[in-house]
N, C-alpha and C positions, 0 to 999 in steps of 0.2 A: 631166392634172395641172398643178398650179402651176410657172412657171417663175421665180419671185422670186428676189431677191438671194442669191447664194451668200453663204453666213457660215462662219465658222470653225466646224467641227464637231467641235471637241477638247473631247469628252464624257468626264468619268468612266467607266470601266465597271466592273462589279462582278466581271468574268470573272477567276479567280483567274491566269492566264497572262498578262493584261494588267497587272499589277501588275509583274512581273518584267521588263517592257520598259524600265523607267527604268535597270536594270542593264546592259541587253542591248543596247540601242541608243539612238544620241541621237535627238532630236526632228528630225523633218524636215518643211521647209515646201514645199509645193506648191498651186499653182494648182488651183482644182479643174477647170479644162478639163484639165490634164497629168493630174491624178489620173483622171479619167473614161478618157482616152485608154488609160492605162497598164492600168488595170482591163479595159479592152475588150481590150487586146491579150493580156493574162494569160489571160483567160477563151475568147476565140476560139481561140488558139494552144495554150494549153498545157493547160487543164482538158479542151477539147474536141478534145483530141488523137486519141482513140478515133474519132470522127465523121469528121474530116480523112483519117484512114487507112482506115475503109471506104469512104469517097468515093474515094480513090484507087485501093481495089482495084475498085471498081464501074466506074470511068470506063474509056472504050476507050483502048487503047494509042497514048501518044504524044499524048495530050489533056491537055497539061501546064497549057495556059491556064484550063481548065475546073477542073483541081484546085486551081490557085492561086486562082482565083475563090470558092472555098468557103470558103477563110480569109477573103478580103475581105468576103465577104456575112455569115459570124458577126462579124466586127469591127464592120460598120456595123448590125448587129442589138443587139448588145450596147452599141455607143455611145449609140444611141437608148434603150434600156433604162436605161441608167444615167444618161443626162441627164435622163430623167423623172422617176427616183428621187429625190424630194427630200423626203423624211421628215426633217425638221430634226434633233431629238433621237435618233431611231433610226437615222439612215442608216448609220454605222459599225457598231452592232450587228447590226443586220440583215446588211450585208455580210460581217460577221466570221462569223456563222452559216450564210450561205449558201456561203461560200466552205470552210468546214469540212467540211460537209454534201458539198461539190461534190466536194472532194478524195475522201472515201469513196465516192463514186458513180464519180468517174474510175477507182480501184481496182478495183472491181466490173466495170466495162463492159470494161475493159483484160483483168483476169484471167480473168473468167467470162462475158464478151459479154451482162452482165445487163442489161434496160433497164428503167428506173424508171415503168411506165407505170401507170395507176390500179390495176390488179390487184396489182403487185409491192407498191406504197405499201401498200393492203390488208395485205397478207401481211407487211410489215414492221411495222407498227404494232400488228400481233397476235402478233409473236414473242416469247416470253419471254426473260428476260434469259440463260438457260442455253443456248439456242438461239443467241443474239446473241454469246454469248462464243466459240461455235465456230468463229465467222469471224475470230479475232483470230490475227494471225500476225505475225512479222518486217517480211514484206512490205508487210502491210496498214499497220501502225503508221509503217512506213517513209513510205509514200504520204502517210499524215494527217500527218506530221510535216512532210515536205518541201514539199507541194504545199496544205497546210492550214494547218497552225499558223505557219509562217515568214511565209506572205504576209498571214496575219491579224494576227500581231505587227507587222508593216510596217503595216498599214492602221491599226491603231491608234494608233501611233505618229506617223504623218504628221498635220503640221496645217496646215489647209487654210487659206490665206490669204485674208482676205475681198476681195472686189472693190472699186474705187476708187470705185465708187456704184452703187446698184440700176438704173442704167440701163447702166452697163458690163457688171454682171455677167448682166442680161437679155440682152444683146445677144450676149456669151461663150456663154451657154448655149443661145442661139436659133441661132448659128453651129455650133455641134455637132449639134443636132438636124437642120439644114439637111444637112450633110456627111453625117450617117447616112443621112438620105434618098437624097440623091444617089448614093450608094454601093451602096445597095440597088437602086436605078433602074439603077443602070450595069450591076451585074451582071445584073440581069433583062434589058435589052435586048440583052446580047449573048449570053448563055447560058439564054433561058428555056426553049428547046426541050431543052436537055441536061437541065436541072432537072426539066423536065416528063417527059422519057424514063424517067430515073432513079428519080423519086421514084413515078412509077406503078407501075413493078415493085418497088420496095424501100420501100413507107410506113413501114417502122418506121424509117426515118433519123430521123425527127422525134423519135421516143420517146427516140434516144441521145443528144439536144443536152441539155447539162449547163447550168442546174439546172431541168431538167423537173422534177424530183423535188420541185421548191418548188412548183411550179402544182399537183401531182396531191395533195400534202401536203395544202396548203390546202383542194383539194376534197373530201377525205377527211375531215378535219376538221369542214367545213362540214356534211357528208352526215350523219356520226357525232354530232354532238353539237347542231348547230343546226339540226336540219331536224325538223319535226313528224314523229313515227313514225306509219305507215299505221295505219287500223282493224284490229284482228284480225280474221282470218278463219278461223272454227272449219272445219276438214275431218273428215271420217269419223264423224262424230256416230253413225251408224248401224253400225258396225263392230261384228261380231260373230264369235265364233270357231266354226269348223266343226269339230265333234268326228272324232277317226280312229277306225278300227276297232277298235283295241286299248283304247281309253277310258282311256289313259294321259294324265297332262299332258304339254305340251311342253317340252322344255329345247333351247334354241339359242344358240349362241354366234355372234356376228357379230364378227370379226375385221377391223378397220379397218387396212389397210397404210399405211405411209409410203414414198413415194419409190422403189417398186418397179416396174421398167419389165419389161413383157412379154418384151421380146426376149432378158433374160437368164435365164429360166425354162426350166428342162430340159423341163418338161411343153410348152414350147410350140416345141420343136425347137432349143434350145439347145446348142452343142457339149460343154458341160460341165455335169457333173451338181450343179445347186444346189438339187435337191429328193432330197436322199437319205434324209431320215427318213420322208418320206411317199410314197414312191414305191410301196411297197406296199399302200396303205391305201385304195385304191379312189379317190382324189381325181379328179373331175372338172373339168378346165380348160377354160375358155372361150377359144377361140383369139384373137379377135379385138376388143377391147373398146377403145373409146374414152374418155377421161377429160371430165370437165366444163371442167377447168379446169388449168392448170401449176402451181397453187400450193394449199397446204392451206387458207387464209383463203376462197379461192373455192371450190373444188372440194367441199370438206367439206359446207357448208352446201347446195350446190348438188345433191351426188348422194344427199342424204336429201330432199330437197324433191321435188315432183310438176312443178316450174315445167319441167324439162328444160334443157338448155344454150343453146339459142336464145332463150328467153324467161326467163333467170334473171337475177333482180336481188336483190341481197343484203337490201335493204328488204323487197322482198316476200317472202323466204323467212322471215326473222325475224319477218313479222307473221302467219305461219299456220302451222298444224299439220304438222310432218314424219311421215315414216313410223313414226316410234318412238313420236310424241304418238298417233298413231292406234292402232297395236297396244296401247298402256296403256290406252286407252278399254275394251280389252275386258274389262279385270282382269287383264292379264297383267303380272307384277312384272319390271321393265326396269332394269337397272343398267348405268350408263355407268362403266368403268374406264379412267381416263385416264394417260397415260404419255409425251405427246407435245405439252407445252405447250399443250392447251387444246381443247375441242369446238367452239369458235368458235360457241357458243350452241344447236348441236344438242340436247345435254343439258339444256338451261336450265329445262324442265320436267321433268326426270325425275330419279330420284336418281342421283347421281353421286360417284365416288369417286378422287382422283388420288393418284397414289403420291407419297410424300414421297422424295427422291434424297438423304435423309440416309446419311452415312456408314456410319452403325448397321447399316445394311442392306447386306449382302455383296454384292448384285446393282447396289448403287448406288456411284457415286463423287463424290457431293456435289452434283453438277451434274445428272446424267441418271442413269437407270436402264437396265439390260439388261432386255428385254421378258418374259424368264421371271420379273421380278417380277410383272407382271401374272397369269401360272398361278398364281402362291402366292395372290395374292388371290384368283383365281377360285376357289380351294379353298373359301374360305371363305363363297362364295355356294352353293356346290353341296348345301344341306342340304334334306334329304329332307323337303319339308313339302306336297307334294300340288298345289304352285300351278304353274300355268305360268308358266315363266322366259324371258327373253332378254335374254342380257347381252352386251354390245358393249364389247372390248378395243381400245382406241385405243394403236397401237403407235408407236413411235419408228422402227422398221424399218430403212431404209437412209438415213435423214437424214444429209445431208454440212453441211459438208466433212469433217467429224471421223467418217469412217466407222469407223476402227478401234476406236471407243468405243462400237460398237454390238453388240461381242460380245466375250465371254472369251478371252483369248490363247490358252487350250488348245482353243478352237473354232475356231482359224484353218486352214483348209483350203488355201487358194490362196498360193502364196508366189512372191516377195516381195509385201508389201502395202505401201502407202503409208499411213504413220504421222503425217502431217502436216497440219496445215488447209491451208496452201498448196498445195493439190493441181496447180496449173498447175505446180509445181516438181519433181512425181512425172513417171516414165516411164509411159506409156499401159498398160504391161503391171501395174505396181505398183498404178494407179488401178481396172483392172477386177478385179485381183485383190481389193482389198479391198473393193470393192463387191459382188462375188459371195460373198465370207465373209459380208455383212450378210444377203444373200439365203438362204444355208444356213442361218444361223442363225436367222433367220424359219421357215423350213422345219421346223426342232428345235422352236419354240415351237408351230408347229401341231401337229405330232405329239404333243406334250407335252400338247396339249389334248384332243385327240382319243383320248387314253389316259384321261384323267378323264371325257370322255363316255361312254366305254366301259363304265365303273365304274358307271354309272348308267342303262345300256339296260334294267334290268330294272324301273325302277320309272318311267321317262321314255322318249319317244320323242325319240332325239336327233339333231341336226345341227349341222355347222359350216359356215358361210360364210366366205371370205375375199375381201377386194377393196381394192385400193390407190387412193388418192386423185388420184396422177398420177406421171407416171414421172421422167427423171434424165437429163440429158446428161452424157457422162463423156469430151469433149474432141472428140465427132465434129463438123467443121466449125469446130472452135475454140470449142464452146459446152460450157459446164460446168454442172452445177447444175440448177435447173429456173426458171420463171419467165418465161420468154421469151412474149411475145404470142401469143395462141392462135392467131391467123390465120397465122401463118408458125412457130408451134413446131415442131419436129421431131418425128418419129414416138417418138423415144426419150422425150421429155416427156408424149405425149399416149396412148401405148398402155399399159394397166395389165394385170396378169394379176388373173383373177376364179377362185376356186376354190370348188366346193362339196364337200362329204363329207356323205353321207346313211347313217346306220345302217341296215342291213337291215329291222328292225323300223320304222323311220321310214317307209321306202318303202312297205313292206307296209301300213301302216296309213293313208297317205294315197294310196295308189294311184299311186305315182308309177315311172314305167317309166325305170330307171337307163340301159338301153341306148339308149333313145329320146333321153334328154338327154346321152348321150356323143355322139352323133352330132349331135345339134344345135350341141352345144358345139363341135365340130369343124369344124362348116361355116356357121356363121352369122355376121352382124354385129351386135355389140351395144354398148353404151355405158352410162356413167354414167344416162341416161335410163330404163333398164330396172331398175335396183336399186328406187326406190321401190315399183314394182307387182309386181318378183319376190320382195321380203322379205314382202309382205303374202301372196303366193302361197303361198310355203314355210312361213310360219308360219300359214296356213291362215285368211286374215282375211276374211271377206265385206263388201263395202262397195262403196258406188257410186263413190268416186273411184277404185277400182281400174280399169286398163285391161288385160283380159286379152291384149291384142293385145302388150304391153308385157309381159306376165309371161312369163319364159324358161323357166318350168316348168311352165306352164298346158297347153300342147300336149303334154306328155306325161304328164299324169294319166289314168286311168282315168275314161272317161264316169261 
């Protein structure tokens, strides 16, 4: 980048809070050199305190010099970056945006151990306003003001003094760059082996550095809006329905769970009953299921594609048919009903309905709705018209941190429950109680849906499938919520529940041995990679793109 003469960057800013600074703070004069040094200290020691704290935890006992070197290394890196950042008229506005967002990233990292890698950035950009508001709390606002707004006010008010000459300015900036390089080299010379050892075993550390979110945001925007889309790949053009023995049309409801983890399901051996409403309905629970990702924006399109976790890329998934598109080719009526902020383009080519969170609906509060609102809308779809139907219900499920807003007060089974969004200030018991309440309410929604299906079993072969997109951390090892990079995400975020309910008439019509399926569900290892092929198998779709070995139902069907 250019290292031209530093000039005064006192630029009028349109941000509302900047106009207030003329009353709040006097103008401050500072040389560009001192400004860059002060900014580097703030970013290295304050905004990146979570990184320094984590390195201190990982360092060998008594290795204080190595811990101190981490602060020096970060300071040198920021000194280099800010010395090279010389976008004349955008200098301050860019710094203010980065500082404000960095304060929010610092809060999320300190409170929930969130890391802003590319997958998390994708999830953030595709989060709706209601979900974003759920993260607001006194704590988060306090961090934003103290570490974002106030420093930004200072940045806005500082008047950078011009250098005496262009040569003087060039020399001053060059000296900063050389000093930064010398600091980095010094740390590398004495502690390279230490960083190699710590880094090799804890590769996530680089993802914790603030503002890594800025780099990943730029990458996301470039990929999303400035990259030519791939050519569309049509899949399953040969799709055809295999008729059942009953000759009835099919009615299948697919319930897509949100943030439900397998460990807290009674069906999977959990110590309390989080499945009280479906426990006598013959639900089949697949015990060991791994998710494709740890956030909805990644997992949802991945689980409906045939790419599999290891080969998944969002642009490829968006540019080809998913399993619902293929089933639709058979003439099946498919409807996606949304209650979780978006289908992530899974239902882009299908009929879809989104529940309005209007307060006119007794199941909604103006921002979100309880998932029973899905069941009410489902009733309208169950018209006996002889057509094959597949209806997908995308639930808000157990989405945090406002867990208590996912179920009505009169359905709170486990108490005391955490009823605030800054869940790190609740006790472990309160967090687990409120989360388990969301699972029990989801179970109630499933039982209500099954009751509707039973009413239609004289006219249709009916079945229900439930599967969650990813899990959730509830404070284990200091982690909360979800979105941890998959390579080191805990089981709490990657192990998900997968349930299957088959009406006896459905099983007989398609020759499915439920005893065989229950045995397989208890003993097998599965993942989201199985969903594409298993949903085709459950619905009775014949197509060359279906892999029988990935269809969990296939081996339990009559030959």
